[in-house]
C-alpha positions in Angstrom: -32.2 31.5 -8.4 -35.7 30.0 -8.9 -36.0 26.8 -8.6 -36.1 26.3 -12.3 -33.1 28.2 -13.0 -31.0 26.2 -10.7 -32.5 23.0 -12.2 -31.6 24.4 -15.2 -27.9 25.3 -14.3 -27.4 21.8 -12.6 -28.0 19.9 -15.9 -26.0 22.2 -17.9 -22.9 21.4 -15.5 -23.5 18.0 -15.5 -23.9 17.9 -19.5 -20.4 20.0 -19.3 -18.7 17.5 -16.9 -19.9 14.1 -19.2 -18.6 15.8 -22.0 -14.8 16.4 -20.3 -15.2 13.1 -19.2 -15.8 11.8 -22.9 -13.0 14.1 -24.1 -10.3 13.1 -21.8 -12.0 9.1 -22.3 -11.4 9.5 -25.9 -8.1 11.2 -25.1 -6.9 8.3 -23.6 -8.0 5.5 -26.2 -6.0 7.3 -28.7 -2.7 8.0 -26.9 -3.2 4.3 -26.0 -3.5 3.2 -29.4 -0.6 5.8 -31.1 2.0 4.3 -28.4 0.8 0.6 -29.6 1.3 1.6 -33.5 4.8 3.0 -32.3 6.2 0.0 -30.6 4.3 -2.3 -33.6 6.9 -0.1 -35.7 9.6 -0.2 -33.4 9.6 -3.7 -32.6 8.2 -5.2 -36.1 8.1 -9.1 -35.4 8.7 -9.1 -31.8 5.7 -7.2 -31.1 3.5 -10.2 -31.2 6.4 -12.1 -29.2 6.2 -9.7 -26.1 2.4 -9.2 -26.0 2.6 -12.8 -25.7 4.6 -13.2 -23.0 3.0 -10.5 -21.2 -0.2 -12.1 -21.2 1.4 -15.3 -20.4 3.0 -13.4 -17.2 -0.2 -12.0 -16.0 -1.9 -15.4 -16.1 0.9 -17.0 -14.4 0.4 -15.2 -12.0 -3.1 -14.8 -11.7 -3.0 -18.7 -11.5 -0.3 -18.5 -8.5 -2.9 -15.8 -6.7 -5.8 -18.7 -7.0 -3.8 -21.3 -5.6 -1.9 -20.0 -3.2 -4.0 -17.7 -2.1 -3.6 -13.8 -1.2 -2.2 -13.7 2.2 -2.4 -9.9 4.0 -0.5 -7.9 1.5 -3.8 -7.5 -0.2 -6.1 -6.8 3.2 -5.7 -2.9 2.5 -8.1 -0.6 4.7 -10.5 1.3 3.2 -9.5 4.5 4.5 -6.2 3.9 2.0 -8.2 3.6 -0.9 -9.2 7.3 0.0 -6.0 8.8 -0.9 -5.8 7.2 -5.0 -9.7 8.8 -5.3 -10.6 12.5 -7.0 -9.4 14.8 -4.3 -12.7 15.9 -2.5 -14.9 13.2 -2.3 -16.6 12.9 1.2 -18.1 9.6 2.3 -21.6 11.2 1.4 -20.6 11.2 -2.4 -19.4 7.8 -2.1 -22.7 6.4 -1.9 -23.8 8.4 -4.2 -21.3 7.5 -6.9 -21.6 3.9 -6.0 -25.7 4.4 -6.7 -23.8 6.2 -10.5 -21.8 3.2 -10.7 -24.5 0.5 -10.6 -26.4 2.3 -13.0 -23.5 2.3 -15.4 -23.6 -1.7 -14.9 -27.2 -2.3 -15.3 -26.8 -0.5 -18.6 -24.0 -2.3 -19.8 -25.7 -5.5 -19.2 -29.2 -4.4 -20.3 -27.3 -2.8 -23.8 -24.9 -6.0 -24.6 -21.4 -3.9 -23.5 -20.2 -6.4 -21.2 -18.1 -8.8 -23.7 -17.1 -9.2 -27.0 -16.2 -12.6 -29.4 -14.8 -12.7 -33.0 -17.6 -15.5 -34.2 -19.3 -14.1 -36.9 -22.3 -15.9 -36.8 -24.2 -13.9 -34.7 -26.1 -16.3 -32.5 -22.7 -18.1 -31.7 -21.7 -15.1 -30.9 -23.7 -14.2 -28.5 -24.0 -17.2 -26.9 -20.1 -16.9 -26.0 -20.8 -13.3 -24.6 -23.6 -14.3 -22.4 -21.5 -17.1 -21.2 -18.4 -15.4 -20.3 -20.7 -12.4 -18.7 -22.5 -15.3 -16.8 -19.6 -16.2 -15.4 -17.7 -12.7 -14.5 -20.7 -11.0 -13.2 -21.1 -14.1 -10.7 -17.4 -13.7 -9.6 -18.0 -10.1 -9.0 -21.9 -10.7 -7.5 -19.7 -13.0 -5.0 -17.0 -10.9 -4.0 -19.6 -7.7 -2.8 -21.3 -10.6 -0.7 -17.9 -10.9 0.8 -17.3 -7.4 1.5 -16.2 -5.8 4.1 -15.0 -2.5 5.5 -11.4 -4.2 5.5 -10.8 -6.5 3.1 -11.2 -4.5 -0.2 -7.4 -4.5 -1.4 -7.7 -8.5 -1.8 -11.3 -8.7 -3.3 -10.1 -6.4 -6.1 -7.1 -8.1 -6.7 -9.7 -11.5 -6.9 -12.0 -9.7 -9.8 -8.8 -9.0 -11.6 -7.1 -12.4 -11.8 -10.5 -13.4 -12.5 -11.1 -11.3 -15.6 -7.5 -12.2 -17.1 -8.6 -16.1 -16.8 -11.9 -16.0 -18.0 -10.5 -13.9 -21.3 -7.8 -16.3 -21.1 -10.6 -19.4 -21.4 -12.7 -17.4 -23.8 -10.0 -17.4 -25.8 -11.5 -21.0 -26.9 -14.5 -20.0 -27.9 -13.6 -17.3 -31.0 -11.8 -15.0 -28.2 -15.1 -14.3 -25.9 -13.8 -11.6 -23.5 -14.9 -9.4 -21.2 -14.3 -5.5 -21.9 -11.8 -4.0 -20.0 -14.7 -1.1 -19.2 -16.6 -3.9 -17.7 -13.9 -4.4 -15.4 -13.5 -0.6 -14.3 -17.2 -0.2 -13.7 -17.5 -3.6 -11.1 -14.0 -2.5 -9.6 -15.5 1.1 -9.0 -18.5 -0.9 -7.5 -16.6 -2.8 -5.0 -13.8 0.7 -4.1 -17.0 2.8 -3.1 -18.9 0.1 -1.5 -16.2 -0.3 0.9 -15.6 3.2 1.6 -19.7 3.3 2.1 -18.9 0.5 4.7 -16.2 1.9 5.9 -18.5 5.2 7.0 -20.9 2.8 8.5 -18.2 1.0 10.7 -16.5 4.5 11.5 -20.5 5.8 12.8 -20.8 2.3 14.4 -17.6 2.7 16.6 -18.3 6.8 17.1 -21.9 5.7 18.6 -20.7 2.8 20.7 -17.8 5.1 22.1 -21.1 7.8 23.0 -22.8 5.1 24.6 -19.9 3.5 26.3 -19.4 7.5 27.9 -22.7 7.7 28.9 -22.6 4.5 30.8 -19.3 6.0 32.2 -20.9 9.4 33.1 
C-alpha cells in the first residue's frame, strides 16, 4: 500500500467513525426526548413538580459538598477510571485523545457553543452567556492546575457541582446556562489528563526503581 492510499484509507476510517459517533449521539438524544414526552404524558401536572424537586436535590447536594468538602470518598486513583473508559485505550492513546478533546473545547468556545440564554435581545443574551462561560471555565482551569494522579475523583465532582450551581444562579439572567455537552468535554479533559499524569508517575517510579537496583547492584 502506498502512502497516499494509506492516508486515503485513514481519512475514510475517520469519516466513518465520526458518522457513527453522530448517529449514536442523535440516537441518545432522541431516546431522552422520547422518555421525557412519555413522563409528561403519564405525570401530567406532577411532571414539573418532579423535575423541580430533582433540581433542588441536585443543588442541595452540590452546596453541601462545597460547604463540607469532599473527603476521601472522591480520592479515586486514575487507574480505576480505565475500567470505565472504552476498551483498548492505552496510555499513549490517552494523550492523543486529550489533545483531541482540547481541540473540541477550543472550537466550542470559538463558535459560541458553550452556553445558552433565553434573553431575546442578542446583546444581552451574549453578555449573559459570556458571564457564565467565564465563571465555569475559570473553575475548570483551576481544577486542571490542581490535578494530580490521585485526586481526579474529587475534582470531577467539584466541576459537576459548579455546573449545577452556575446554571442555578444563571436563572436570574433569563436562564443563562452552560450546555451539558460542554461540561462533558471539560470532564473528559480532566479524566484523560489524569491518565496521562498517572502514566508519567508510573514511569517515574519505574525509573527510580531501576536506579535503586543499579546502586544496590
